[in-house]
C-alpha positions in Angstrom: 58.3 71.5 -32.0 60.7 71.2 -34.9 59.5 69.9 -38.5 62.5 66.8 -38.4 61.5 66.4 -34.6 57.6 65.9 -35.4 58.1 63.3 -38.5 60.2 61.2 -36.3 58.1 60.7 -34.0 55.1 60.1 -36.4 57.2 57.8 -38.1 57.6 55.8 -35.2 53.9 55.8 -34.2 53.0 54.6 -37.6 55.9 52.0 -37.4 54.5 50.6 -34.2 50.7 50.7 -35.7 52.0 49.0 -38.3 53.7 46.4 -36.0 50.6 45.6 -33.7 48.6 45.1 -36.8 50.8 42.7 -38.7 51.4 40.7 -35.5 47.3 41.1 -34.7 46.9 39.5 -37.9 48.3 35.6 -37.3 46.2 33.3 -37.0 43.4 31.6 -38.5 40.6 33.1 -40.2 37.7 33.4 -38.0 33.9 33.4 -38.4 33.0 36.3 -40.7 36.2 36.8 -42.7 36.3 33.1 -43.3 32.7 33.1 -44.6 33.6 36.4 -47.0 36.4 34.3 -48.1 34.1 31.1 -48.8 31.6 33.1 -50.7 34.2 35.0 -52.9 36.1 31.0 -53.7 32.3 30.3 -54.8 31.5 33.0 -57.6 35.2 33.0 -58.6 34.9 36.2 -60.6 35.6 39.8 -60.1 32.2 40.3 -61.3 30.7 37.7 -59.3 31.5 39.9 -56.5 29.1 42.4 -57.3 26.7 40.3 -58.8 25.8 36.9 -57.3 27.4 37.7 -53.5 24.2 39.5 -52.0 25.0 39.1 -48.9 26.1 41.4 -45.9 29.4 40.0 -45.3 30.4 40.8 -49.0 32.6 43.9 -48.5 33.3 44.4 -52.1 36.6 46.2 -52.2 37.7 43.2 -49.0 36.5 40.6 -51.2 38.3 41.4 -54.4 41.5 41.6 -52.6 40.7 38.1 -51.0 40.0 37.3 -54.7 43.1 38.5 -56.2 45.4 36.9 -53.1 43.7 33.4 -53.5 41.2 31.1 -51.1 44.6 29.3 -49.9 46.9 32.5 -49.5 48.1 32.9 -46.0 46.0 34.8 -43.6 48.2 37.6 -43.1 48.3 37.9 -47.0 44.4 37.9 -46.9 44.3 40.6 -44.1 47.0 42.6 -45.9 44.7 45.3 -47.5 43.3 46.0 -44.3 46.5 46.3 -42.6 47.6 48.6 -45.0 44.6 51.0 -45.1 44.8 50.8 -41.3 48.5 52.1 -41.2 47.6 55.1 -43.5 44.9 55.8 -41.2 47.2 57.1 -38.6 49.2 59.4 -40.6 45.7 60.5 -42.0 44.6 61.3 -38.8 47.9 63.1 -37.8 47.6 65.3 -41.1 44.1 66.1 -39.8 45.6 68.8 -36.7 48.9 69.1 -37.9 48.5 72.9 -39.2 46.9 74.0 -36.2 48.3 71.8 -33.6 51.1 69.1 -33.1 50.4 67.9 -30.0 46.8 67.1 -31.0 48.2 65.4 -34.5 50.8 63.2 -32.8 48.2 62.0 -29.8 45.5 61.5 -33.0 48.3 59.5 -34.7 48.9 57.4 -31.3 45.4 56.7 -30.5 45.0 55.3 -33.8 47.9 53.3 -34.0 47.2 51.9 -30.7 43.1 51.4 -30.1 42.3 48.1 -30.0 38.7 48.7 -31.7 40.9 50.0 -34.7 43.8 47.2 -34.3 41.4 44.5 -34.4 39.7 45.7 -37.2 43.2 47.0 -39.0 44.0 43.4 -39.1 40.9 41.6 -40.1 40.0 40.6 -43.7 36.6 42.7 -43.6 36.0 46.0 -45.2 36.0 48.3 -42.0 39.7 49.1 -42.1 39.1 50.6 -45.6 36.2 52.2 -44.7 37.6 54.0 -41.9 40.5 55.7 -44.3 37.6 56.3 -46.8 36.0 58.5 -43.7 39.2 59.9 -42.1 39.8 61.3 -45.8 36.6 62.9 -46.1 36.7 64.4 -42.5 40.1 66.2 -43.8 38.5 67.5 -46.9 36.1 68.9 -45.2 37.9 70.4 -41.9 40.0 72.1 -44.7 37.0 73.3 -46.9 35.4 74.4 -43.9 38.9 76.3 -42.2 39.8 77.6 -45.9 36.5 79.4 -47.0 35.1 77.1 -49.3 36.0 75.3 -52.4 33.3 73.2 -54.3 36.2 71.1 -56.3 36.4 69.2 -53.7 33.4 67.4 -54.6 35.2 64.7 -56.9 37.5 63.8 -53.8 34.8 63.4 -51.6 32.7 61.4 -54.0 36.0 59.1 -54.4 35.7 58.8 -50.3 32.0 58.1 -49.9 32.2 55.8 -53.2 35.5 53.6 -52.2 33.9 53.9 -48.3 30.5 52.3 -49.5 32.1 49.6 -51.5 34.3 48.7 -48.4 31.6 48.6 -45.6 27.8 49.9 -46.0 27.9 51.3 -42.6 29.9 54.2 -44.2 26.3 55.5 -45.1 26.1 56.6 -41.4 29.5 58.4 -41.5 28.1 60.2 -44.7 25.2 61.9 -43.2 27.2 62.7 -39.9 29.7 64.6 -42.5 26.5 66.6 -44.3 24.8 67.2 -40.4 28.5 68.8 -39.4 28.8 71.1 -43.0 25.3 72.3 -42.7 25.3 72.5 -38.6 28.8 75.0 -39.5 27.7 76.8 -41.6 24.5 77.8 -40.2 26.1 79.4 -37.2 27.5 82.4 -39.7 25.3 82.3 -43.0 21.8 81.2 -41.5 19.5 77.8 -42.4 18.5 78.8 -45.6 22.4 79.5 -47.3 23.7 76.5 -45.3 21.4 73.9 -47.0 22.4 75.6 -50.2 26.0 75.4 -50.3 25.7 72.1 -48.2 23.6 71.1 -51.0 26.0 72.3 -53.4 28.9 70.7 -51.8 27.8 67.3 -51.3 25.4 66.8 -54.4 28.5 64.7 -56.1 29.5 63.1 -53.4 26.0 61.8 -52.6 25.7 60.4 -55.9 28.8 58.3 -56.1 27.1 56.8 -52.6 23.7 56.3 -54.2 25.2 54.4 -57.3 27.2 52.1 -55.1 23.8 51.5 -53.1 21.6 51.3 -56.0 24.2 48.5 -57.4 24.2 46.5 -54.3 20.4 46.7 -54.2 20.1 46.0 -57.8 21.7 42.9 -58.0 20.0 41.7 -54.7 16.9 42.4 -56.7 17.9 40.1 -59.4 19.0 37.4 -57.5 16.6 34.6 -56.5 17.2 34.8 -52.8 17.6 38.3 -52.6 20.0 40.3 -49.8 21.2 38.1 -47.2 21.6 38.8 -43.9 24.3 36.0 -42.0 22.8 36.8 -38.6 19.9 38.9 -37.9 18.7 40.0 -34.2 16.1 42.7 -33.9 16.6 45.4 -31.5 17.4 44.9 -27.6 17.7 47.9 -25.5 20.3 45.6 -23.5 21.9 44.4 -26.3 22.5 48.3 -27.9 23.4 49.6 -24.3 26.4 46.7 -24.2 27.6 47.2 -27.8 27.9 51.0 -27.1 29.8 50.0 -23.8 32.2 47.5 -25.2 32.9 49.7 -28.1 33.7 52.6 -26.3 35.9 50.4 -24.1 37.8 48.7 -26.6 37.7 52.1 -28.2 40.1 53.8 -25.6 41.6 50.6 -24.3 39.5 50.3 -20.9 38.9 46.1 -20.3 36.0 47.0 -17.5 32.6 46.7 -19.0 30.8 49.9 -16.9 28.0 52.4 -17.9 30.4 54.9 -16.7 32.4 55.4 -19.7 29.5 56.4 -21.4 28.8 59.3 -18.8 32.3 60.1 -19.5 32.0 60.2 -23.0 29.4 62.7 -22.4 31.3 65.0 -20.2 34.2 65.0 -22.7 31.9 65.9 -25.1 30.4 68.7 -22.8 33.6 70.1 -21.6 35.3 70.1 -25.1 34.4 73.5 -26.5 36.2 75.3 -23.3 39.4 73.8 -24.7 38.6 75.3 -28.1 37.6 72.2 -30.0 36.6 73.6 -33.5 34.9 70.3 -35.1 32.1 70.2 -32.1 29.0 69.5 -34.8 30.2 66.8 -35.9 31.4 65.1 -32.6 28.2 66.1 -31.6 26.3 64.2 -34.1 28.9 61.4 -34.7 29.3 59.9 -30.6 25.3 61.0 -30.0 22.8 62.0 -32.5 23.9 58.6 -34.4 23.5 55.9 -31.7 20.7 57.7 -30.5 18.8 57.7 -34.0 19.3 53.8 -34.1 18.2 53.1 -30.9 15.0 55.5 -31.6 14.5 53.7 -35.0 14.6 50.2 -33.5 17.1 49.1 -36.2 18.0 45.6 -36.2 21.7 44.4 -35.6 22.9 47.2 -33.8 24.2 44.5 -30.6 27.7 44.6 -32.5 30.5 47.2 -31.3 31.7 47.4 -34.9 28.3 48.5 -36.0 30.2 51.8 -33.9 33.0 52.5 -35.7 32.1 56.5 -36.5 31.5 56.8 -32.7 35.4 55.1 -32.4 36.8 57.6 -35.0 34.9 60.7 -33.3 36.0 60.2 -29.6 39.2 59.3 -31.0 39.5 62.6 -32.8 37.9 64.6 -30.0 40.4 63.2 -27.7 43.3 64.1 -29.5 42.0 68.0 -30.0 40.6 68.4 -26.9 44.0 67.2 -24.9 46.0 68.4 -27.3 45.0 71.6 -27.0 45.3 71.1 -23.3 48.8 70.6 -23.2 49.7 73.5 -26.0 48.8 75.6 -23.4 51.5 74.9 -21.2 49.7 75.1 -17.6 49.3 72.5 -14.6 46.3 71.4 -16.3 48.6 69.7 -19.1 50.2 67.2 -16.6 46.4 65.9 -16.4 46.0 65.8 -19.8 49.0 63.7 -20.8 48.2 61.1 -17.6 45.2 60.6 -19.3 46.8 59.9 -22.0 49.1 57.8 -20.9 46.7 55.7 -19.1 45.1 54.9 -22.6 47.7 54.2 -24.1 48.5 51.6 -21.6 45.1 50.5 -21.5 45.1 50.1 -25.4 48.6 48.5 -25.5 47.2 45.4 -22.7 44.1 44.8 -24.7 46.3 44.7 -27.9 48.9 42.3 -26.3 46.1 40.0 -25.2 44.6 40.0 -28.7 47.9 39.0 -30.4 48.1 36.3 -28.2 45.0 35.0 -28.4 44.7 35.5 -32.3 41.0 35.4 -32.3 41.3 31.4 -31.0 43.5 30.3 -34.4 41.2 28.4 -36.2 44.6 27.1 -37.8 45.2 25.4 -34.6 42.1 22.7 -35.3 44.2 21.7 -38.8 47.4 21.7 -36.3 45.8 19.2 -34.2 44.1 16.9 -36.8 47.1 16.9 -38.6 49.3 15.3 -35.9 47.1 12.5 -35.3 46.3 12.1 -39.2 49.0 13.3 -41.3 47.2 12.0 -44.6 44.0 14.3 -44.2 40.8 13.6 -42.2 37.0 13.2 -42.0 35.2 15.9 -39.6 32.3 15.7 -38.5 30.2 19.3 -37.9 27.0 19.8 -35.4 26.4 23.4 -37.3 26.8 24.7 -40.5 28.8 28.1 -39.3 31.8 25.7 -38.4 32.1 24.7 -42.5 33.7 27.8 -43.9 36.2 28.1 -40.7 37.4 24.7 -41.3 37.7 24.9 -44.9 39.8 27.8 -44.8 42.3 26.9 -42.0 42.8 23.5 -44.3 43.1 25.4 -47.6 45.4 27.8 -45.9 47.5 24.3 -44.8 46.7 22.1 -47.7 45.6 19.6 -45.6 42.5 17.6 -46.8 39.3 17.0 -44.9 36.2 15.7 -46.1 33.5 18.1 -43.9 29.9 15.8 -42.8 27.5 18.3 -41.9 24.6 15.7 -42.0 24.0 11.6 -41.3 26.2 9.4 -39.9 29.3 9.0 -41.9 32.7 7.6 -39.6 35.0 10.1 -38.6 37.6 10.5 -36.4 37.1 13.9 -35.2 34.1 16.0 -34.2 34.7 20.3 -34.5 32.1 22.5 -32.5 32.1 26.2 -32.5 30.1 28.1 -30.4 29.1 32.0 -29.7 29.6 33.7 -26.2 27.9 32.5 -23.7 27.2 28.9 -25.2 29.0 26.2 -23.6 30.6 22.9 -25.1 29.7 19.3 -24.2 32.3 17.1 -22.3 31.7 13.8 -23.9 29.6 14.8 -26.7 28.3 11.5 -28.7 27.7 11.2 -32.6 25.6 8.5 -34.0 26.1 6.5 -30.8 29.7 6.9 -31.3 31.7 8.7 -27.9 33.8 11.6 -28.7 36.5 13.4 -26.3 38.0 16.9 -26.3 41.5 17.0 -27.8 41.8 21.0 -28.1 40.2 24.1 -27.8 40.7 28.0 -27.6 38.4 30.4 -26.4 38.2 33.7 -28.5 39.2 37.1 -26.6 37.9 40.8 -27.7 36.2 42.0 -30.3 36.0 39.7 -32.8 36.9 35.3 -32.9 35.5 31.9 -32.5 35.2 29.7 -29.9 35.9 26.0 -31.0 36.8 22.5 -29.5 37.8 19.7 -31.2 37.1 16.2 -30.1 38.2 13.0 -30.8 36.3 9.7 -31.4 37.1 7.2 -28.3 38.8 4.0 -29.1 
């Protein structure tokens, strides 16, 4: 494949990924995004983001971006940091394999462009997309370090990846551990455990120091505050929740819409057979896809029932698929048609899920404001039944510059009632507040990995 043809195809894939992310970024901010924006609005200064928002919903680089664009900015602009960094990640994924296998490079770019998991996180006002870029950049650096014989001058670049990744999202810690284990086990095969340990420490002491500085800054700010570090919603470890999160993550990674434990089995089979295709970074794949989630289960870590918690697995699995099937296609035998068929199936399923997400717009809370403004253009009083809906409504109203008064407690008269619910919770058909009956006038159910289920009610005459 010639250089010109390769870069034209790659440019088309990047453009596709960008278009999917922009389309997916339409609609109002959902619950977690809205609370991130609300926390930033409350502290008002960039320094306050680091000192005063001691909350797991504070992804520092994303919060700085939200502060820069403003609370009332269009949602697509508030999500622009994720859109840009996630789009760059597509090209970086291709760069990982370009020198040794251009088929693998283009497959990696395609998978990173259309994976529903990455399209969702790459179009949300959260820190997961910048973290993914930092993680993938570190993978490229380490891959070249292992291939070219080792040059410790990359330590500062790795330190930048570790530091910025952690400032984007603290789950970067999981990726850093997997990267260090990858280097150690790769070196140990030839140099022995002692020498591998020495060289691993020599390579990573500066990056680990950068990571430690970020973690210490977050911990120090939390310890100095009156409330300490806050977690929006903590759930203790539960094996069924853990298992469902793993399955959902795998399904949204490769575009498989049917919930099935066979996704775990197929991933393990691919990981087992990958060395036969000449996959080189098998230690990284094993640590990321198997050891990481097993360690979380063994330690009974809380809040592991969310698919986005396993973003490291998504990155590693997509790279494993690209490297394995790229090698099969490059050999040019009959199996290449099977490999092409599998990649085509992943692409079709992913695009189908992407289209569903784009149509759904995470439940689009902006529709709440549109419904109220159509009935009461000058502004509205709206009642809540729980606190989670406040940030959603405040962010949507700020975007539309529509004045609202939110009533969380008491019986102040209000024409509208807003209820938000999580998956598995039901909405009442005819709720009553302060003796007044309400009827539903608008609602939405979010599809996919993120979003807000809501119903808007109006007071009956």
